[in-house]
N, C-alpha and C positions, 0 to 999 in steps of 0.2 A: 270691543274690536275697533282698532284705530283705522284710519284711512288707508288707501292702498299703498301710500308711500311709507307706511310704518314698517320698521324692521322687525323681523320675527326672531332675531337672535336673542338668546338669554344672556343677561349681563349680571355681573356682581353688583349687589346693592351698596356695598361698602367700597369706597375708594380712598386711598390715602392722599395726604397732601405733600407738598414739597418741603416738608419740615426736616427730613433727614439730612444731616450735614455730611457731605461727601468729603473724603480726605483731599487736602490740597494736592494737586499734581506736583511731582518733583520736577526740578529744573531739567534733569536729564530727559524725562518723558516729554516735557514741553518741547525741547529742542529736537527730540525724535519725531514729534508730530510736525515740526517745522521742516524736517528733512524731506517730507513728502513734497513740499513746494520746491525744495532745492532740486529734487530729482526731476521735476518737470522742466527745469532749466539746465539739465546736465550738459547739453551741448554748449550753451552759453557760458557756463562755468569753465568748461574745457577750453573755450576760446580765451577767456580771461586768464586762465592758467598759462596758456601758450604765449599770450601777449606779455604777461608778467615775466615769464622765463626769458624771452627775447630782450625785454627792457633791462633786466638785471644783468644778463650777460653782456649787453652793450655797454653798460656802466662799468662793470668790473674788468672788462678787457682793455679799457683805456689806460689804466696804470701799467698793465703788462706791455702795451705798445711803447710807452715811455721807457720802460726798462730795456726793450730791444733797441730803441733809438739811442739810448745813453751807452749801453755796454757794447753793442755790435757796430756802432757807427761813430759816435762822438769820441768816446774814450779809446776806442780801438784805432783811431786815426785813419779810418777808411775814407772819410770825406765823400761818401756816396750820396750826392745831392738828389739823384733820382730816387734812391731808396728812402731818404728822408721825406721827399715829397710824397711818395707812396704811403708812408706811415702817416703823414698829416692828412692825406685824403681818407685813409681808412679810419683815422681818429675822428674826423668830421662825420664820416658815415655812421660810426658807432653813436656819436652824439645825436645825430638826426634820428637814428633808429630808436634810441632811448626815448627821445621826445615823442616820436610818433606812436610807439607801442604803449608808452605810459598814458598818453592821451586816449588811445583806443581802449586800453584796459580800464581806465576810470569811467569812460562813457558806457562800456559794456556792463560793468558791474553796477553802475548807477541805474541803468535801464532794467537790469534783472532785479536788483533790489527794490526799485520802485514798483515793478510789476508784482513782486511777491507781497510787498506791503499793501498795495492796492487790493490784491485778492484777499488778504487776511482782513483788511478793514471792511471790505464788502461782505465777507462771510460773517464777521463779527456783528455788523449792523443788522444783517438779515437774521442772524440767530437771536439777537436781542428783541427784534420785532415779533418773534415767535413765542417769546416767553409769556407765562401766565401772569395775572395781576399779582399773585402772591410773591412772585420774584421781585416785582417793583416795590412791594411793601418792604422787602428786606434790603434792597439795593437803593442807594441814593442816586439821584440823577447826576450829581457831580461826579460820582465814582464811575458811572457808565460813560460819561463824556470823556473822562480821563483815559479810560480804556480805549475808546475809539480814536482819540486824538493823540494824547501824550505817549501812551504805551506803544501805539503803532509807529510813532515818530522815533521812539527809542529803538524799535525794531529796525527802522530804516537806518539809523546810525550804526547798528550792528553790521549791516551789509556794506554801507558806504565807508566805514572807518575800521571797525574791528576786523571784519573778514578780509578787507584789503590789506590791513597791516599784517595779519597772519600769513596771507599769501606772499606778499612782497617782502616783508622784513624777515620772515622765517626763511624763505629761499635765499635771501641776500646773505644771511648769517652762514648758511650751509656753504654757499659758493665762496664766500670770503675765506672760510676755514680751509676749503679745498685749495684755493689759490695760494694761501699762505704756506701750506704744506708743499705745494708744487714748487714754490720759490726756495724755501729753506725749512726742512722738516725740524731741525733742532731749534731754530729760533721760534717756529710756530708752536712747538711743545712748551717752551718757556712762557709764551704768551697765554697759553691755555690755562696756566695756573691762576690767572686772574678771574676765570669764570666762577669758581666757588665764592670768591669775594663779591662779585657782582650779584650772584644768586642770593647771598645772605642780605645784602643791602636792599635788594628788590623786595624780599619777603618782609623785612622790617618796615620799609616804607609803605608797602602795600596795605598793611594793617592800619597804619597811621593815616594814610591817604583815604582809606575807606571811611574811617571815623570822621575825618574833617569833611569829606564829601557829603555824608549822610547828615551831619549836623547843619551844614550850610543849606541843604535842600529842605530839611525840616523847618528851619527858621524862615526860609523863603516861602514855604507853604503857609505858615502861620501869618506872615506879613500879607500875602495875597488874600487869605481868608478874612483878615481884619479889614482890608480895603473893600472887599466885596460886601461885607456886612455893613460897613458905613455907607456905601453907595445905595444899598437896599433900604436903609433906614435914614436917608438924608433929611427927609421932612421932619422926622422926630428929633434929629440932632439940632436942626435949625430952630424948631419951635421951642426946645428947652435950652437953647444957647449952650450946646455942648461942644462947640467947635474947638475951644481951647483945650478941653480935656481930651478930646479925640486926637487932636494934633499932638498932645504930649504923649499919649499912648502909642501913636504911630511912630513918633520920633524914638521912643524907647525900643519898639520892635525893629525899626529900621537900623538903629544902632547895634542891636544884637546881631542882626543879619550881616551888617557891615563887618563886624569883628570876625564872625564865622567865615565870611568870604575872604577877608584878608588872611586869615589863618590857612584857608585852603590854598590861596595863591602862594603864600610863603612856603607851604609844604611842597608844592610843585616846583617852585624855584630852587629850594634846597635840594630836592631830589635831582633836578637837572644839573645843578652845579656840582653835586657829588659825582655824578657820572662824568662831568667835564674834568674834574680833578683826577679821577681814575684814568680817564683817557690821556690826560697830559702826562701822568706818571708812567703809564704804559709806553707812550711814545718816547719819553725820555729814556726809559729802560732799553727799548729797542734801539734807539739812536746810540746809546752807550755801548751795548753789546755788539751791535752791527758795525759801529764805527771802528771798534777794535778789530773786528773781523775784516773790514775793508782795508784798514791800515796794514794788517798782517797778510794781505793778499789771499785771505781765505773766503772772501765774499766780494762779488762785484758791486760797484756803487749803484748801478741800476736796480739790482735786486733789493738793496737797502731802501732806495727811493720808493719802489713799488710796495715794499713791505710796510713802510711808514704810512703810505697812502691807504693801504688796506686796514691798518690799525685804526686810523681816523674814521674810516667807514664802518668799522666793526661795532663801535659803540652806538652809532645812530639808530640802527634797527632795534637794539636792545632797549634803548631809551624810549623809542616809539611804542614798542610792544607793551612795556611796563606802564606807560602813561595811558594806554587804552584799557587798563584794568577797570577804571570807573565806568567807562562806556560799556564794557562787557558786562559788568555787574548790573548796570541799569537795564541793559537789554535782556539779561537773564531773568531779572525780576519782572520786567514787562511781559516777556513771553509766558512766564508762569501765570501772571495775572490774566492775560488774554485767554490762555487755555483753561483757566479756572472758570471763565465765563462760558467758553465754548463747551465745556464739560457739563454745564448745568442743563437739566432736562425740564421741559415744561411740565407743570403739574397737571394741566388740562390738555388732553390729547384726544384726537379722533379715535374711535374704536377701531381695533385691528380686524374686527369682524365686519360683515357686510353692513355698510352704512345705508341709512334711509334715503331714498330718492325723494327730493322735495320739489313740488311744483307750487310756487308762491300763490298762484291764483286759486289753488285748491285748499289753502290753509284757512280753516274756520276761525281759529284763535282761542279754542278752549284751553285753559291752563289749570293744571292740577298739581298741588303740592301734597305728596303722600308721605306723612310721618317724617318730615325733613328735619334733620339736626345738622348744624354747621358751627364750626369754630375756627377762628383765625389762629388761635394757639390751643394746643391740646389741653383739655381740661378746663377751658374757659368758653363754653358754648355761648354764641350770641343768638342763635335760633334753636329752639328745643321742641322736638316732636310736633312740628307745624303741619296741620292738615287744612287745606284750603282749595276750594274749587271756584274758578272764575269762568263764567259762561262766555261764549263767543259774542262779541260786540258789546260787552258790558263795559261801562265807564266806572272805574274803581278809584276812589280816593284813599290814600294811605296817610295816616297822621300818627303822631306820637312824639314823645320827648326825644332829645338827642340820646343816642345809644339804644333806642328801642328795637332796632333791627330793620328799619325801613330800607335803607340803602343796601344792606346785606341781602335782603330779599330780592331786590332788583338785580344785584350783582350775580346772584345764583341763577336767576332766570336768564340773564345774558350769558351765563356760563363763563364768567370771569374767574369763578372758583367752582369746584365740584363739591357736592354735599358730602358730609361725613356718613350719614345714613339716610335712607329713604330715597325718593326720586322726585323729579319734576318732569311733568309730561305736557306736551302740546298736542292737542287732538289725539291723545292716547299714546303718543310716542315719547319714550324717554329722550330728553334733549341730549343725552350722552350718545344716543344712536343717530343723531343728526349731525352732519358735517358742520363744523363751526362756521365755515364760510356761508353756508345756507342758513344756519341759525341766526347769524348777525344780519342777514337780509330780511329775515322774518320779523326780528325784534328791533325796532327803531328806538334809539335813546337820545333824548335831549337833556343835557346836564345843566347844573346850576352855573358852572363856569364854561361858557362856550369857547371852543378852541378854533381859531382861524389861522390858516397858513399864510406864508408870504406868497401871494399870488393874486390873481384877479378875482373879482366877485364871482364870475362864472365858475372859475376853477374851485373856489372855496365851497360852492354849493353843489357842484357835480362831483367833487372829489376826483376829478380827472377821468370820470366815466364817460366815454364817448357816446354811449347809448342814450344819454340824456341830452336833449336838444336845448338850444338857447331859448327857444320859445317856452319850453317846459319850465326853465329857470325863471323867466320873466313872469309866467303865469303863477308860479309858486310865490314869488316875491309880492305880486299884486294880491294874492290870496291872503297872505299873513300881514299885509300892510307895510311891507318893507320897501315897496316901490318908491315911496317918497324919500326914503333914506338913500337909495341908490341914485335917484335922479339928481340929488344935490351934489353928488360927487363929481369931480372934474371930468372923468371919462366914463361915467355911468357904470354899466356892467363890466366894462373893461378896465376899471380902476384897479390898480395894484395896491393891495393892502400890505402893510408891514407886518412883522411878526406879531401874532396874537391880536391883529386887527387894531393896533393903536391908532388913535384918531377917531375911533367910533366909541360911542358910549356903551356901557354894559347892556343897556336895553336894545340898542341897535345891533350889537353883535348877537344877542339872543334871537332877534327877529331873523337874522340871516341863517343862524343855525336851525331855526324852526323851518325856514324855507328849504334848507338842505334835507331835512327829514321828510318833508312833503314830497319832493321829487322822487325819492326812492320808494314811496308808497308801501311801507311795511304793514303786514296784516296785524301786527301787535305794536302798539306805541306806548313808550314810557317817557314820562316827564318827571325828572328828578329835580325838584325845586326850580323848575325852569322859569318861573316868574318871580323868583326871589329878588332879582336885581332890577326889576322893571318899575318904571314909574306908573302912576295910575292909568295914564292914557295908553301906554304901551301894554300894560297888563290887560286892559280892556280889549285891545286888538288881538292879543294872544288868546284871550278867553273866547273871543268870537271865532277865531280861526280854529281853536280847539274843539268847539262845539260842532263845527262843520266837518273837520277832518276825522273826528272820532266816530262819526256816523258809520255804522256797519263795520267798525274796527274795534278790537279789544284794546282798551286804553287804561293804563295805570298812571295815576298822578300822585306823586309825593309832594306834600305841601305843608309849609308852616303857616302860610296865610290860609286860614280855613275858608275864607270867602271864595277861594279858587275852586274848591271841591264841594261846595254846598249843593250844587245841582247834580252830583254824581249819582249813578244808579245805586251804588253801595259804598259806604265809607268803612274802611278797616281801621280800627284803633289798636295800635301795637304797644306792648309794654313788656320789656325784658324778653324779647324774641318770640312773643306769643301774641295772637290776635285775641284781645280781651273783650272787644266790643265790635259789632258790625251792624250796619243798617243804614237807612237813609238819614239825612240830616235832622229832619224833624223827629224821627223816631228816637234817635240818640239823645236829642235834647230832652225829649219827654222822659227818658229813663233817669235823667239827672245823675249819670255816672261820670266816668273820667272824661269822656268827650265833652260833656256839658260844662265841666270845669275848665277844660282847655278853651272852649268857645267863650265862656264868660271872661276868662282872663284876656283872650285876644281882643275882646270888645272893650277892655278897660273896666269891666264891672267886677263886682265881688268885693268883699271886705278884706282886711288884712289877714284874717284867719285863713281865708280861701287862698290868698297869695302864698302864705307860709306853707300851706298844705301842698300846693303845686310845686313850690321850691324844694320841699323835702322829698317829694316824689321824684323830681328831676335829679336831685342829688343822689338818691338811692339808685336810680337807673344808671347814672354815670359811674 
């Protein structure tokens, strides 16, 4: 019978992993999901539409005013100066209106677009934080960074460029055609014959432009990856004098990208000039047909002037919309990629049944692994039928060769992953029945590579938990011997660390992370190779602090340095996902088994046969 905070609900002992591949969402469904954000800003988009409508009408009515001035005043010989002045005033008013509402439209759309992109970016980052560790095993950090930064920026371009073009240029085309038919239906019909030609050219160029765009972006990505790789391995490049070779390879990749970029620019120029030629031919055709009509008194000169102006304006929105194809394509792919991330579900979830109520001060710290089997990939178990009981307050050392399952055991206890079969219980309660937030306060973890944020010493130790006082932080640092490290910094505990704590040695960062775990006072403490990067003096400090902090607390220590766990209450020796030996240090040495060989090797003892035996065993495990 577990403690009073144990959940009484029955649960399934088998739980699947996040291994099933979901079908990638289609572009349409991705934009349908995005439409929910658009509906939230319906009034704003209506305002943008209204501003766009007024700005377009203000632009397109200007040629019509000139037609009135030419036909009804200048050529008619009326000489109505007041009428001309009124037309000039109205013309200026239209120009001012176009400027004002275009400015307002752009600002409104940018504000709406940025709000939507900020909301998507916030949701995306929050969703990534909720994913299980198996998700990060499959997804690279670079891909996730691209989703949060580049893909959301492509989404921003959709609102600021593509959507604006569809609004403005689409309406402009419609109104231009209406105005042309209003002026002269026959001449407008002749002009519309050019539309199929424009459509064919746009389709042909679109395919070619997509190819050149993708090729340029692919080669740019390879160039950036090459630069990043060189920056990461700069010390190796300089030590082996590879500067010339890397410079040659960079020049080669840079040249390939240059050619692809030139090809892309050439394609855009050719496409734009083709439209210019079509526009010129169309204007020449209208001038020829309209000129004969004006000379034959069948058309007024003002009508011809306005018609030619509308023809000039007719090609601009078509050209703009077509050139937005690449941006639309990038945005479409970006939205699909963003929603593929948002569609992913965490493999580890809190139970939908009643969760256990946890009081940290009542947790004793008994840990039980009941017939646990676990695999990262189906059919390749790393832990098989493991049964283990750890008593409250026991200090356990865990050793074994690489791949023996030590870290996997710890990851399961922290519930970074769920077991395939069996169960893990703390004080009799299945950890799947404990809320993850409570479980992670119960189990404190200090890893081999300590992570420090960009922030002050205080913030890095408290992790922005206001319930932890400054005095608690100072006491914890003094307890683990980190006080001398902090005191030599310029601003002491208020010193701001850069990303990953650069400027501090690995041992100093580990001391701070150890202080971090102490202030949270978890009932169960795990040290995963926590002393691997420490010098002898720092290791001695950590060892002393460990002896103090482990008193009355269940502690699990994974160690390659066997000296770290020689004083443990019990040492577990793991091999191929199983506990093959366990006992105190002296007991295990006396047995002369695998632990004794590991210890002998760690002390530099043993003959070549022993060394070969250990090597073969390690290779077999790997």
